[in-house]
C-alpha positions, 0 to 999 in steps of 0.5 A: 606045802606048795601051791598048786599052779592053775591048770591051763594052755601051754605059752607061745614064746616064740615061732618061725615058719620057712617055705620048703620045696623038695623034689624027688631024686628020680623026678627034679621036675615034680617039686613039692611045697610045704610050710615048716612051723616051728613053735617055742612053747613053755609048759605050765609048771606043776609047782610055783616052786619049779621053772616051767619047761621050754620045748620046740615042735616042728609041724611040717604043713603040706599045700592041701593042710595049710589050704584047710587051716587057713580056711578054717582060720577064715570061718572063725573071724567071719563067725567072730566078726558076725558076733561082734557086729551084734550089739 
């Protein structure tokens, strides 16, 4: 009988981030900028005897989405700082 491995989130192995500017063919002066975030993650193995699978996930974040994400992370940072300041 194989031992079961505890459940948890996938493990981030590597990441890369690239800024991408796109201009439509109909209006070359109207460029949109987005961020391509590529994550290499290792899934949890289901059994100790198995090798975990590695997959690559690519996410495209538009400017408004990236602004919202960074704003949310800033709020989390502020909340953690306020909790860490209380002793």
